[in-house]
mmCIF file of the N, C-alpha and C atoms, coordinates in Angstrom:
data_MODEL
# 
_entry.id   MODEL 
# 
loop_
_atom_site.group_PDB 
_atom_site.id 
_atom_site.type_symbol 
_atom_site.label_atom_id 
_atom_site.label_alt_id 
_atom_site.label_comp_id 
_atom_site.label_asym_id 
_atom_site.label_entity_id 
_atom_site.label_seq_id 
_atom_site.pdbx_PDB_ins_code 
_atom_site.Cartn_x 
_atom_site.Cartn_y 
_atom_site.Cartn_z 
_atom_site.occupancy 
_atom_site.B_iso_or_equiv 
_atom_site.pdbx_formal_charge 
_atom_site.auth_seq_id 
_atom_site.auth_comp_id 
_atom_site.auth_asym_id 
_atom_site.auth_atom_id 
_atom_site.pdbx_PDB_model_num 
ATOM 1   N N  . MET A 1 1  ? 155.403 178.374 5.494   1.00 0.00 ? 1  MET A N  1 
ATOM 2   C CA . MET A 1 1  ? 156.066 179.266 6.439   1.00 0.00 ? 1  MET A CA 1 
ATOM 3   C C  . MET A 1 1  ? 155.238 179.352 7.723   1.00 0.00 ? 1  MET A C  1 
ATOM 4   N N  . ASN A 1 2  ? 155.929 179.473 8.851   1.00 0.00 ? 2  ASN A N  1 
ATOM 5   C CA . ASN A 1 2  ? 155.182 179.643 10.072  1.00 0.00 ? 2  ASN A CA 1 
ATOM 6   C C  . ASN A 1 2  ? 154.839 181.141 10.318  1.00 0.00 ? 2  ASN A C  1 
ATOM 7   N N  . GLN A 1 3  ? 154.060 181.401 11.324  1.00 0.00 ? 3  GLN A N  1 
ATOM 8   C CA . GLN A 1 3  ? 153.565 182.743 11.629  1.00 0.00 ? 3  GLN A CA 1 
ATOM 9   C C  . GLN A 1 3  ? 154.710 183.750 11.822  1.00 0.00 ? 3  GLN A C  1 
ATOM 10  N N  . ASP A 1 4  ? 155.752 183.334 12.580  1.00 0.00 ? 4  ASP A N  1 
ATOM 11  C CA . ASP A 1 4  ? 156.870 184.233 12.873  1.00 0.00 ? 4  ASP A CA 1 
ATOM 12  C C  . ASP A 1 4  ? 157.654 184.579 11.558  1.00 0.00 ? 4  ASP A C  1 
ATOM 13  N N  . GLU A 1 5  ? 157.817 183.583 10.738  1.00 0.00 ? 5  GLU A N  1 
ATOM 14  C CA . GLU A 1 5  ? 158.546 183.805 9.480   1.00 0.00 ? 5  GLU A CA 1 
ATOM 15  C C  . GLU A 1 5  ? 157.766 184.760 8.570   1.00 0.00 ? 5  GLU A C  1 
ATOM 16  N N  . LEU A 1 6  ? 156.455 184.585 8.522   1.00 0.00 ? 6  LEU A N  1 
ATOM 17  C CA . LEU A 1 6  ? 155.627 185.479 7.722   1.00 0.00 ? 6  LEU A CA 1 
ATOM 18  C C  . LEU A 1 6  ? 155.698 186.905 8.242   1.00 0.00 ? 6  LEU A C  1 
ATOM 19  N N  . LYS A 1 7  ? 155.587 187.058 9.546   1.00 0.00 ? 7  LYS A N  1 
ATOM 20  C CA . LYS A 1 7  ? 155.609 188.411 10.168  1.00 0.00 ? 7  LYS A CA 1 
ATOM 21  C C  . LYS A 1 7  ? 156.951 189.119 9.930   1.00 0.00 ? 7  LYS A C  1 
ATOM 22  N N  . ASN A 1 8  ? 158.018 188.339 9.734   1.00 0.00 ? 8  ASN A N  1 
ATOM 23  C CA . ASN A 1 8  ? 159.362 188.924 9.550   1.00 0.00 ? 8  ASN A CA 1 
ATOM 24  C C  . ASN A 1 8  ? 159.808 189.053 8.075   1.00 0.00 ? 8  ASN A C  1 
ATOM 25  N N  . LEU A 1 9  ? 158.908 188.770 7.152   1.00 0.00 ? 9  LEU A N  1 
ATOM 26  C CA . LEU A 1 9  ? 159.267 188.893 5.761   1.00 0.00 ? 9  LEU A CA 1 
ATOM 27  C C  . LEU A 1 9  ? 159.512 190.347 5.379   1.00 0.00 ? 9  LEU A C  1 
ATOM 28  N N  . GLU A 1 10 ? 160.389 190.555 4.413   1.00 0.00 ? 10 GLU A N  1 
ATOM 29  C CA . GLU A 1 10 ? 160.549 191.881 3.828   1.00 0.00 ? 10 GLU A CA 1 
ATOM 30  C C  . GLU A 1 10 ? 159.434 192.072 2.825   1.00 0.00 ? 10 GLU A C  1 
ATOM 31  N N  . VAL A 1 11 ? 158.561 193.028 3.090   1.00 0.00 ? 11 VAL A N  1 
ATOM 32  C CA . VAL A 1 11 ? 157.390 193.272 2.220   1.00 0.00 ? 11 VAL A CA 1 
ATOM 33  C C  . VAL A 1 11 ? 157.673 194.467 1.332   1.00 0.00 ? 11 VAL A C  1 
ATOM 34  N N  . HIS A 1 12 ? 157.398 194.286 0.033   1.00 0.00 ? 12 HIS A N  1 
ATOM 35  C CA . HIS A 1 12 ? 157.676 195.331 -0.938  1.00 0.00 ? 12 HIS A CA 1 
ATOM 36  C C  . HIS A 1 12 ? 156.413 196.170 -1.259  1.00 0.00 ? 12 HIS A C  1 
ATOM 37  N N  . LYS A 1 13 ? 155.234 195.581 -1.011  1.00 0.00 ? 13 LYS A N  1 
ATOM 38  C CA . LYS A 1 13 ? 153.975 196.317 -1.241  1.00 0.00 ? 13 LYS A CA 1 
ATOM 39  C C  . LYS A 1 13 ? 152.977 195.856 -0.229  1.00 0.00 ? 13 LYS A C  1 
ATOM 40  N N  . LYS A 1 14 ? 152.321 196.842 0.383   1.00 0.00 ? 14 LYS A N  1 
ATOM 41  C CA . LYS A 1 14 ? 151.288 196.526 1.395   1.00 0.00 ? 14 LYS A CA 1 
ATOM 42  C C  . LYS A 1 14 ? 149.950 197.074 0.874   1.00 0.00 ? 14 LYS A C  1 
ATOM 43  N N  . VAL A 1 15 ? 148.962 196.213 0.831   1.00 0.00 ? 15 VAL A N  1 
ATOM 44  C CA . VAL A 1 15 ? 147.604 196.575 0.385   1.00 0.00 ? 15 VAL A CA 1 
ATOM 45  C C  . VAL A 1 15 ? 146.685 196.472 1.606   1.00 0.00 ? 15 VAL A C  1 
ATOM 46  N N  . ASP A 1 16 ? 146.180 197.605 2.039   1.00 0.00 ? 16 ASP A N  1 
ATOM 47  C CA . ASP A 1 16 ? 145.234 197.606 3.151   1.00 0.00 ? 16 ASP A CA 1 
ATOM 48  C C  . ASP A 1 16 ? 143.830 197.695 2.655   1.00 0.00 ? 16 ASP A C  1 
ATOM 49  N N  . ALA A 1 17 ? 143.157 196.517 2.549   1.00 0.00 ? 17 ALA A N  1 
ATOM 50  C CA . ALA A 1 17 ? 141.790 196.475 2.061   1.00 0.00 ? 17 ALA A CA 1 
ATOM 51  C C  . ALA A 1 17 ? 140.805 196.179 3.167   1.00 0.00 ? 17 ALA A C  1 
ATOM 52  N N  . ARG A 1 18 ? 141.197 196.449 4.390   1.00 0.00 ? 18 ARG A N  1 
ATOM 53  C CA . ARG A 1 18 ? 140.307 196.199 5.540   1.00 0.00 ? 18 ARG A CA 1 
ATOM 54  C C  . ARG A 1 18 ? 139.086 197.107 5.390   1.00 0.00 ? 18 ARG A C  1 
ATOM 55  N N  . GLY A 1 19 ? 137.922 196.561 5.706   1.00 0.00 ? 19 GLY A N  1 
ATOM 56  C CA . GLY A 1 19 ? 136.682 197.350 5.618   1.00 0.00 ? 19 GLY A CA 1 
ATOM 57  C C  . GLY A 1 19 ? 136.046 197.346 4.247   1.00 0.00 ? 19 GLY A C  1 
ATOM 58  N N  . THR A 1 20 ? 136.663 196.700 3.240   1.00 0.00 ? 20 THR A N  1 
ATOM 59  C CA . THR A 1 20 ? 136.049 196.563 1.931   1.00 0.00 ? 20 THR A CA 1 
ATOM 60  C C  . THR A 1 20 ? 135.551 195.138 1.739   1.00 0.00 ? 20 THR A C  1 
ATOM 61  N N  . ALA A 1 21 ? 134.417 194.996 1.058   1.00 0.00 ? 21 ALA A N  1 
ATOM 62  C CA . ALA A 1 21 ? 133.824 193.687 0.832   1.00 0.00 ? 21 ALA A CA 1 
ATOM 63  C C  . ALA A 1 21 ? 134.359 193.075 -0.480  1.00 0.00 ? 21 ALA A C  1 
ATOM 64  N N  . CYS A 1 22 ? 134.229 191.805 -0.570  1.00 0.00 ? 22 CYS A N  1 
ATOM 65  C CA . CYS A 1 22 ? 134.613 191.074 -1.755  1.00 0.00 ? 22 CYS A CA 1 
ATOM 66  C C  . CYS A 1 22 ? 133.810 191.592 -2.946  1.00 0.00 ? 22 CYS A C  1 
ATOM 67  N N  . PRO A 1 23 ? 134.406 191.849 -4.082  1.00 0.00 ? 23 PRO A N  1 
ATOM 68  C CA . PRO A 1 23 ? 135.746 191.500 -4.530  1.00 0.00 ? 23 PRO A CA 1 
ATOM 69  C C  . PRO A 1 23 ? 136.780 192.617 -4.339  1.00 0.00 ? 23 PRO A C  1 
ATOM 70  N N  . GLY A 1 24 ? 136.482 193.612 -3.520  1.00 0.00 ? 24 GLY A N  1 
ATOM 71  C CA . GLY A 1 24 ? 137.380 194.746 -3.341  1.00 0.00 ? 24 GLY A CA 1 
ATOM 72  C C  . GLY A 1 24 ? 138.814 194.405 -3.003  1.00 0.00 ? 24 GLY A C  1 
ATOM 73  N N  . PRO A 1 25 ? 139.067 193.535 -1.996  1.00 0.00 ? 25 PRO A N  1 
ATOM 74  C CA . PRO A 1 25 ? 140.442 193.175 -1.637  1.00 0.00 ? 25 PRO A CA 1 
ATOM 75  C C  . PRO A 1 25 ? 141.169 192.484 -2.781  1.00 0.00 ? 25 PRO A C  1 
ATOM 76  N N  . LEU A 1 26 ? 140.494 191.614 -3.483  1.00 0.00 ? 26 LEU A N  1 
ATOM 77  C CA . LEU A 1 26 ? 141.137 190.902 -4.609  1.00 0.00 ? 26 LEU A CA 1 
ATOM 78  C C  . LEU A 1 26 ? 141.457 191.875 -5.739  1.00 0.00 ? 26 LEU A C  1 
ATOM 79  N N  . LEU A 1 27 ? 140.552 192.782 -6.038  1.00 0.00 ? 27 LEU A N  1 
ATOM 80  C CA . LEU A 1 27 ? 140.824 193.775 -7.096  1.00 0.00 ? 27 LEU A CA 1 
ATOM 81  C C  . LEU A 1 27 ? 142.003 194.703 -6.699  1.00 0.00 ? 27 LEU A C  1 
ATOM 82  N N  . ALA A 1 28 ? 142.054 195.069 -5.421  1.00 0.00 ? 28 ALA A N  1 
ATOM 83  C CA . ALA A 1 28 ? 143.188 195.886 -4.965  1.00 0.00 ? 28 ALA A CA 1 
ATOM 84  C C  . ALA A 1 28 ? 144.483 195.148 -5.049  1.00 0.00 ? 28 ALA A C  1 
ATOM 85  N N  . ALA A 1 29 ? 144.467 193.874 -4.757  1.00 0.00 ? 29 ALA A N  1 
ATOM 86  C CA . ALA A 1 29 ? 145.682 193.045 -4.889  1.00 0.00 ? 29 ALA A CA 1 
ATOM 87  C C  . ALA A 1 29 ? 146.122 192.894 -6.319  1.00 0.00 ? 29 ALA A C  1 
ATOM 88  N N  . LYS A 1 30 ? 145.187 192.705 -7.221  1.00 0.00 ? 30 LYS A N  1 
ATOM 89  C CA . LYS A 1 30 ? 145.531 192.592 -8.661  1.00 0.00 ? 30 LYS A CA 1 
ATOM 90  C C  . LYS A 1 30 ? 146.171 193.901 -9.140  1.00 0.00 ? 30 LYS A C  1 
ATOM 91  N N  . LYS A 1 31 ? 145.621 195.018 -8.769  1.00 0.00 ? 31 LYS A N  1 
ATOM 92  C CA . LYS A 1 31 ? 146.184 196.297 -9.178  1.00 0.00 ? 31 LYS A CA 1 
ATOM 93  C C  . LYS A 1 31 ? 147.599 196.475 -8.597  1.00 0.00 ? 31 LYS A C  1 
ATOM 94  N N  . ALA A 1 32 ? 147.763 196.186 -7.335  1.00 0.00 ? 32 ALA A N  1 
ATOM 95  C CA . ALA A 1 32 ? 149.039 196.421 -6.656  1.00 0.00 ? 32 ALA A CA 1 
ATOM 96  C C  . ALA A 1 32 ? 150.143 195.485 -7.165  1.00 0.00 ? 32 ALA A C  1 
ATOM 97  N N  . LEU A 1 33 ? 149.740 194.344 -7.667  1.00 0.00 ? 33 LEU A N  1 
ATOM 98  C CA . LEU A 1 33 ? 150.725 193.378 -8.181  1.00 0.00 ? 33 LEU A CA 1 
ATOM 99  C C  . LEU A 1 33 ? 151.554 193.981 -9.323  1.00 0.00 ? 33 LEU A C  1 
ATOM 100 N N  . GLY A 1 34 ? 150.937 194.853 -10.099 1.00 0.00 ? 34 GLY A N  1 
ATOM 101 C CA . GLY A 1 34 ? 151.626 195.525 -11.176 1.00 0.00 ? 34 GLY A CA 1 
ATOM 102 C C  . GLY A 1 34 ? 152.686 196.540 -10.711 1.00 0.00 ? 34 GLY A C  1 
ATOM 103 N N  . GLU A 1 35 ? 152.702 196.827 -9.446  1.00 0.00 ? 35 GLU A N  1 
ATOM 104 C CA . GLU A 1 35 ? 153.596 197.818 -8.871  1.00 0.00 ? 35 GLU A CA 1 
ATOM 105 C C  . GLU A 1 35 ? 154.847 197.201 -8.259  1.00 0.00 ? 35 GLU A C  1 
ATOM 106 N N  . ILE A 1 36 ? 154.945 195.852 -8.264  1.00 0.00 ? 36 ILE A N  1 
ATOM 107 C CA . ILE A 1 36 ? 156.115 195.181 -7.733  1.00 0.00 ? 36 ILE A CA 1 
ATOM 108 C C  . ILE A 1 36 ? 156.781 194.316 -8.777  1.00 0.00 ? 36 ILE A C  1 
ATOM 109 N N  . ASN A 1 37 ? 158.004 193.977 -8.551  1.00 0.00 ? 37 ASN A N  1 
ATOM 110 C CA . ASN A 1 37 ? 158.794 193.162 -9.487  1.00 0.00 ? 37 ASN A CA 1 
ATOM 111 C C  . ASN A 1 37 ? 158.696 191.684 -9.133  1.00 0.00 ? 37 ASN A C  1 
ATOM 112 N N  . SER A 1 38 ? 159.050 190.881 -10.083 1.00 0.00 ? 38 SER A N  1 
ATOM 113 C CA . SER A 1 38 ? 159.090 189.418 -9.874  1.00 0.00 ? 38 SER A CA 1 
ATOM 114 C C  . SER A 1 38 ? 160.022 189.102 -8.692  1.00 0.00 ? 38 SER A C  1 
ATOM 115 N N  . GLY A 1 39 ? 159.584 188.212 -7.821  1.00 0.00 ? 39 GLY A N  1 
ATOM 116 C CA . GLY A 1 39 ? 160.352 187.824 -6.671  1.00 0.00 ? 39 GLY A CA 1 
ATOM 117 C C  . GLY A 1 39 ? 160.080 188.666 -5.432  1.00 0.00 ? 39 GLY A C  1 
ATOM 118 N N  . GLU A 1 40 ? 159.308 189.741 -5.595  1.00 0.00 ? 40 GLU A N  1 
ATOM 119 C CA . GLU A 1 40 ? 158.991 190.581 -4.422  1.00 0.00 ? 40 GLU A CA 1 
ATOM 120 C C  . GLU A 1 40 ? 157.717 190.130 -3.731  1.00 0.00 ? 40 GLU A C  1 
ATOM 121 N N  . VAL A 1 41 ? 157.592 190.499 -2.477  1.00 0.00 ? 41 VAL A N  1 
ATOM 122 C CA . VAL A 1 41 ? 156.500 190.038 -1.633  1.00 0.00 ? 41 VAL A CA 1 
ATOM 123 C C  . VAL A 1 41 ? 155.460 191.144 -1.453  1.00 0.00 ? 41 VAL A C  1 
ATOM 124 N N  . MET A 1 42 ? 154.192 190.758 -1.549  1.00 0.00 ? 42 MET A N  1 
ATOM 125 C CA . MET A 1 42 ? 153.074 191.645 -1.275  1.00 0.00 ? 42 MET A CA 1 
ATOM 126 C C  . MET A 1 42 ? 152.305 191.156 -0.077  1.00 0.00 ? 42 MET A C  1 
ATOM 127 N N  . GLU A 1 43 ? 151.799 192.053 0.699   1.00 0.00 ? 43 GLU A N  1 
ATOM 128 C CA . GLU A 1 43 ? 151.041 191.781 1.904   1.00 0.00 ? 43 GLU A CA 1 
ATOM 129 C C  . GLU A 1 43 ? 149.643 192.394 1.703   1.00 0.00 ? 43 GLU A C  1 
ATOM 130 N N  . ILE A 1 44 ? 148.591 191.569 1.876   1.00 0.00 ? 44 ILE A N  1 
ATOM 131 C CA . ILE A 1 44 ? 147.233 192.048 1.710   1.00 0.00 ? 44 ILE A CA 1 
ATOM 132 C C  . ILE A 1 44 ? 146.512 191.940 3.036   1.00 0.00 ? 44 ILE A C  1 
ATOM 133 N N  . LEU A 1 45 ? 146.039 193.042 3.570   1.00 0.00 ? 45 LEU A N  1 
ATOM 134 C CA . LEU A 1 45 ? 145.282 193.069 4.816   1.00 0.00 ? 45 LEU A CA 1 
ATOM 135 C C  . LEU A 1 45 ? 143.797 193.141 4.475   1.00 0.00 ? 45 LEU A C  1 
ATOM 136 N N  . SER A 1 46 ? 143.019 192.260 5.054   1.00 0.00 ? 46 SER A N  1 
ATOM 137 C CA . SER A 1 46 ? 141.589 192.227 4.743   1.00 0.00 ? 46 SER A CA 1 
ATOM 138 C C  . SER A 1 46 ? 140.798 191.766 5.950   1.00 0.00 ? 46 SER A C  1 
ATOM 139 N N  . SER A 1 47 ? 139.581 192.308 6.061   1.00 0.00 ? 47 SER A N  1 
ATOM 140 C CA . SER A 1 47 ? 138.657 191.844 7.099   1.00 0.00 ? 47 SER A CA 1 
ATOM 141 C C  . SER A 1 47 ? 137.512 191.029 6.481   1.00 0.00 ? 47 SER A C  1 
ATOM 142 N N  . ASP A 1 48 ? 137.557 190.866 5.150   1.00 0.00 ? 48 ASP A N  1 
ATOM 143 C CA . ASP A 1 48 ? 136.522 190.112 4.456   1.00 0.00 ? 48 ASP A CA 1 
ATOM 144 C C  . ASP A 1 48 ? 136.911 188.632 4.412   1.00 0.00 ? 48 ASP A C  1 
ATOM 145 N N  . GLU A 1 49 ? 136.039 187.793 4.943   1.00 0.00 ? 49 GLU A N  1 
ATOM 146 C CA . GLU A 1 49 ? 136.368 186.344 5.051   1.00 0.00 ? 49 GLU A CA 1 
ATOM 147 C C  . GLU A 1 49 ? 136.583 185.693 3.689   1.00 0.00 ? 49 GLU A C  1 
ATOM 148 N N  . GLY A 1 50 ? 135.910 186.141 2.641   1.00 0.00 ? 50 GLY A N  1 
ATOM 149 C CA . GLY A 1 50 ? 136.089 185.563 1.319   1.00 0.00 ? 50 GLY A CA 1 
ATOM 150 C C  . GLY A 1 50 ? 137.471 185.745 0.770   1.00 0.00 ? 50 GLY A C  1 
ATOM 151 N N  . THR A 1 51 ? 138.149 186.805 1.149   1.00 0.00 ? 51 THR A N  1 
ATOM 152 C CA . THR A 1 51 ? 139.503 187.082 0.678   1.00 0.00 ? 51 THR A CA 1 
ATOM 153 C C  . THR A 1 51 ? 140.473 185.978 1.106   1.00 0.00 ? 51 THR A C  1 
ATOM 154 N N  . ARG A 1 52 ? 140.229 185.440 2.247   1.00 0.00 ? 52 ARG A N  1 
ATOM 155 C CA . ARG A 1 52 ? 141.083 184.383 2.809   1.00 0.00 ? 52 ARG A CA 1 
ATOM 156 C C  . ARG A 1 52 ? 141.194 183.197 1.813   1.00 0.00 ? 52 ARG A C  1 
ATOM 157 N N  . ARG A 1 53 ? 140.095 182.915 1.115   1.00 0.00 ? 53 ARG A N  1 
ATOM 158 C CA . ARG A 1 53 ? 140.090 181.826 0.117   1.00 0.00 ? 53 ARG A CA 1 
ATOM 159 C C  . ARG A 1 53 ? 140.462 182.328 -1.282  1.00 0.00 ? 53 ARG A C  1 
ATOM 160 N N  . ASP A 1 54 ? 139.924 183.496 -1.645  1.00 0.00 ? 54 ASP A N  1 
ATOM 161 C CA . ASP A 1 54 ? 140.048 183.978 -3.018  1.00 0.00 ? 54 ASP A CA 1 
ATOM 162 C C  . ASP A 1 54 ? 141.469 184.369 -3.415  1.00 0.00 ? 54 ASP A C  1 
ATOM 163 N N  . VAL A 1 55 ? 142.193 185.088 -2.559  1.00 0.00 ? 55 VAL A N  1 
ATOM 164 C CA . VAL A 1 55 ? 143.542 185.545 -2.945  1.00 0.00 ? 55 VAL A CA 1 
ATOM 165 C C  . VAL A 1 55 ? 144.494 184.375 -3.121  1.00 0.00 ? 55 VAL A C  1 
ATOM 166 N N  . PRO A 1 56 ? 144.562 183.416 -2.187  1.00 0.00 ? 56 PRO A N  1 
ATOM 167 C CA . PRO A 1 56 ? 145.464 182.278 -2.422  1.00 0.00 ? 56 PRO A CA 1 
ATOM 168 C C  . PRO A 1 56 ? 145.144 181.502 -3.718  1.00 0.00 ? 56 PRO A C  1 
ATOM 169 N N  . LYS A 1 57 ? 143.853 181.274 -3.990  1.00 0.00 ? 57 LYS A N  1 
ATOM 170 C CA . LYS A 1 57 ? 143.470 180.576 -5.178  1.00 0.00 ? 57 LYS A CA 1 
ATOM 171 C C  . LYS A 1 57 ? 143.878 181.344 -6.440  1.00 0.00 ? 57 LYS A C  1 
ATOM 172 N N  . TRP A 1 58 ? 143.623 182.669 -6.448  1.00 0.00 ? 58 TRP A N  1 
ATOM 173 C CA . TRP A 1 58 ? 143.989 183.515 -7.551  1.00 0.00 ? 58 TRP A CA 1 
ATOM 174 C C  . TRP A 1 58 ? 145.481 183.541 -7.761  1.00 0.00 ? 58 TRP A C  1 
ATOM 175 N N  . ALA A 1 59 ? 146.206 183.684 -6.675  1.00 0.00 ? 59 ALA A N  1 
ATOM 176 C CA . ALA A 1 59 ? 147.695 183.741 -6.777  1.00 0.00 ? 59 ALA A CA 1 
ATOM 177 C C  . ALA A 1 59 ? 148.233 182.488 -7.389  1.00 0.00 ? 59 ALA A C  1 
ATOM 178 N N  . GLN A 1 60 ? 147.782 181.344 -6.929  1.00 0.00 ? 60 GLN A N  1 
ATOM 179 C CA . GLN A 1 60 ? 148.278 180.076 -7.447  1.00 0.00 ? 60 GLN A CA 1 
ATOM 180 C C  . GLN A 1 60 ? 147.822 179.874 -8.911  1.00 0.00 ? 60 GLN A C  1 
ATOM 181 N N  . LYS A 1 61 ? 146.636 180.265 -9.257  1.00 0.00 ? 61 LYS A N  1 
ATOM 182 C CA . LYS A 1 61 ? 146.135 180.126 -10.607 1.00 0.00 ? 61 LYS A CA 1 
ATOM 183 C C  . LYS A 1 61 ? 146.989 180.943 -11.585 1.00 0.00 ? 61 LYS A C  1 
ATOM 184 N N  . LYS A 1 62 ? 147.468 182.128 -11.104 1.00 0.00 ? 62 LYS A N  1 
ATOM 185 C CA . LYS A 1 62 ? 148.250 182.985 -11.970 1.00 0.00 ? 62 LYS A CA 1 
ATOM 186 C C  . LYS A 1 62 ? 149.742 182.706 -11.916 1.00 0.00 ? 62 LYS A C  1 
ATOM 187 N N  . GLY A 1 63 ? 150.119 181.671 -11.075 1.00 0.00 ? 63 GLY A N  1 
ATOM 188 C CA . GLY A 1 63 ? 151.520 181.278 -11.039 1.00 0.00 ? 63 GLY A CA 1 
ATOM 189 C C  . GLY A 1 63 ? 152.337 181.976 -10.015 1.00 0.00 ? 63 GLY A C  1 
ATOM 190 N N  . HIS A 1 64 ? 151.719 182.735 -9.108  1.00 0.00 ? 64 HIS A N  1 
ATOM 191 C CA . HIS A 1 64 ? 152.427 183.403 -8.014  1.00 0.00 ? 64 HIS A CA 1 
ATOM 192 C C  . HIS A 1 64 ? 152.496 182.453 -6.828  1.00 0.00 ? 64 HIS A C  1 
ATOM 193 N N  . GLU A 1 65 ? 153.329 182.770 -5.855  1.00 0.00 ? 65 GLU A N  1 
ATOM 194 C CA . GLU A 1 65 ? 153.495 181.885 -4.734  1.00 0.00 ? 65 GLU A CA 1 
ATOM 195 C C  . GLU A 1 65 ? 152.730 182.431 -3.528  1.00 0.00 ? 65 GLU A C  1 
ATOM 196 N N  . TYR A 1 66 ? 151.773 181.648 -3.057  1.00 0.00 ? 66 TYR A N  1 
ATOM 197 C CA . TYR A 1 66 ? 151.048 181.984 -1.809  1.00 0.00 ? 66 TYR A CA 1 
ATOM 198 C C  . TYR A 1 66 ? 151.934 181.547 -0.685  1.00 0.00 ? 66 TYR A C  1 
ATOM 199 N N  . LEU A 1 67 ? 152.307 182.478 0.203   1.00 0.00 ? 67 LEU A N  1 
ATOM 200 C CA . LEU A 1 67 ? 153.247 182.198 1.298   1.00 0.00 ? 67 LEU A CA 1 
ATOM 201 C C  . LEU A 1 67 ? 152.555 181.797 2.600   1.00 0.00 ? 67 LEU A C  1 
ATOM 202 N N  . GLY A 1 68 ? 151.358 182.349 2.827   1.00 0.00 ? 68 GLY A N  1 
ATOM 203 C CA . GLY A 1 68 ? 150.647 182.030 4.051   1.00 0.00 ? 68 GLY A CA 1 
ATOM 204 C C  . GLY A 1 68 ? 149.772 183.177 4.505   1.00 0.00 ? 68 GLY A C  1 
ATOM 205 N N  . THR A 1 69 ? 149.025 182.898 5.574   1.00 0.00 ? 69 THR A N  1 
ATOM 206 C CA . THR A 1 69 ? 148.076 183.879 6.138   1.00 0.00 ? 69 THR A CA 1 
ATOM 207 C C  . THR A 1 69 ? 148.314 183.949 7.650   1.00 0.00 ? 69 THR A C  1 
ATOM 208 N N  . VAL A 1 70 ? 148.315 185.182 8.158   1.00 0.00 ? 70 VAL A N  1 
ATOM 209 C CA . VAL A 1 70 ? 148.421 185.441 9.571   1.00 0.00 ? 70 VAL A CA 1 
ATOM 210 C C  . VAL A 1 70 ? 147.107 186.046 10.081  1.00 0.00 ? 70 VAL A C  1 
ATOM 211 N N  . GLU A 1 71 ? 146.504 185.449 11.056  1.00 0.00 ? 71 GLU A N  1 
ATOM 212 C CA . GLU A 1 71 ? 145.263 185.982 11.632  1.00 0.00 ? 71 GLU A CA 1 
ATOM 213 C C  . GLU A 1 71 ? 145.597 186.999 12.707  1.00 0.00 ? 71 GLU A C  1 
ATOM 214 N N  . GLU A 1 72 ? 144.960 188.150 12.584  1.00 0.00 ? 72 GLU A N  1 
ATOM 215 C CA . GLU A 1 72 ? 145.122 189.216 13.552  1.00 0.00 ? 72 GLU A CA 1 
ATOM 216 C C  . GLU A 1 72 ? 143.748 189.432 14.224  1.00 0.00 ? 72 GLU A C  1 
ATOM 217 N N  . SER A 1 73 ? 143.663 190.357 15.115  1.00 0.00 ? 73 SER A N  1 
ATOM 218 C CA . SER A 1 73 ? 142.404 190.671 15.788  1.00 0.00 ? 73 SER A CA 1 
ATOM 219 C C  . SER A 1 73 ? 141.527 191.464 14.838  1.00 0.00 ? 73 SER A C  1 
ATOM 220 N N  . GLY A 1 74 ? 140.470 190.815 14.286  1.00 0.00 ? 74 GLY A N  1 
ATOM 221 C CA . GLY A 1 74 ? 139.523 191.509 13.428  1.00 0.00 ? 74 GLY A CA 1 
ATOM 222 C C  . GLY A 1 74 ? 139.887 191.524 11.938  1.00 0.00 ? 74 GLY A C  1 
ATOM 223 N N  . TYR A 1 75 ? 141.037 190.990 11.564  1.00 0.00 ? 75 TYR A N  1 
ATOM 224 C CA . TYR A 1 75 ? 141.442 190.940 10.153  1.00 0.00 ? 75 TYR A CA 1 
ATOM 225 C C  . TYR A 1 75 ? 142.526 189.891 10.018  1.00 0.00 ? 75 TYR A C  1 
ATOM 226 N N  . PHE A 1 76 ? 142.914 189.695 8.796   1.00 0.00 ? 76 PHE A N  1 
ATOM 227 C CA . PHE A 1 76 ? 144.015 188.763 8.531   1.00 0.00 ? 76 PHE A CA 1 
ATOM 228 C C  . PHE A 1 76 ? 144.946 189.336 7.451   1.00 0.00 ? 76 PHE A C  1 
ATOM 229 N N  . THR A 1 77 ? 146.158 188.822 7.403   1.00 0.00 ? 77 THR A N  1 
ATOM 230 C CA . THR A 1 77 ? 147.145 189.280 6.459   1.00 0.00 ? 77 THR A CA 1 
ATOM 231 C C  . THR A 1 77 ? 147.581 188.112 5.579   1.00 0.00 ? 77 THR A C  1 
ATOM 232 N N  . ILE A 1 78 ? 147.508 188.311 4.284   1.00 0.00 ? 78 ILE A N  1 
ATOM 233 C CA . ILE A 1 78 ? 147.860 187.289 3.305   1.00 0.00 ? 78 ILE A CA 1 
ATOM 234 C C  . ILE A 1 78 ? 149.196 187.734 2.652   1.00 0.00 ? 78 ILE A C  1 
ATOM 235 N N  . PHE A 1 79 ? 150.140 186.801 2.538   1.00 0.00 ? 79 PHE A N  1 
ATOM 236 C CA . PHE A 1 79 ? 151.417 187.091 1.951   1.00 0.00 ? 79 PHE A CA 1 
ATOM 237 C C  . PHE A 1 79 ? 151.569 186.292 0.647   1.00 0.00 ? 79 PHE A C  1 
ATOM 238 N N  . MET A 1 80 ? 152.047 186.952 -0.384  1.00 0.00 ? 80 MET A N  1 
ATOM 239 C CA . MET A 1 80 ? 152.270 186.253 -1.647  1.00 0.00 ? 80 MET A CA 1 
ATOM 240 C C  . MET A 1 80 ? 153.509 186.836 -2.309  1.00 0.00 ? 80 MET A C  1 
ATOM 241 N N  . LYS A 1 81 ? 154.155 186.012 -3.138  1.00 0.00 ? 81 LYS A N  1 
ATOM 242 C CA . LYS A 1 81 ? 155.369 186.422 -3.854  1.00 0.00 ? 81 LYS A CA 1 
ATOM 243 C C  . LYS A 1 81 ? 155.044 186.408 -5.356  1.00 0.00 ? 81 LYS A C  1 
ATOM 244 N N  . LYS A 1 82 ? 155.358 187.512 -5.998  1.00 0.00 ? 82 LYS A N  1 
ATOM 245 C CA . LYS A 1 82 ? 155.139 187.627 -7.450  1.00 0.00 ? 82 LYS A CA 1 
ATOM 246 C C  . LYS A 1 82 ? 156.161 186.794 -8.192  1.00 0.00 ? 82 LYS A C  1 
ATOM 247 N N  . LYS A 1 83 ? 155.696 186.036 -9.182  1.00 0.00 ? 83 LYS A N  1 
ATOM 248 C CA . LYS A 1 83 ? 156.581 185.212 -10.013 1.00 0.00 ? 83 LYS A CA 1 
ATOM 249 C C  . LYS A 1 83 ? 156.844 185.957 -11.302 1.00 0.00 ? 83 LYS A C  1 
# 
């Protein structure tokens, strides 16, 4: 998906983990995943560089769909769909 498509997705759960260090954002994402249904989209905001690699790898390992990452000023947003 391109940046505009990602920014216009309907998000069912937003996890704001900006300001927390690894593994905080990943742990917050794991917890929040239990709060959405299969097929729904979660958005993870993080300022930790490691999250950019860790969340997509974890999502794919667990069978979820990594949709993409949008870089913002000082943080980035990761989108994934629960399977």
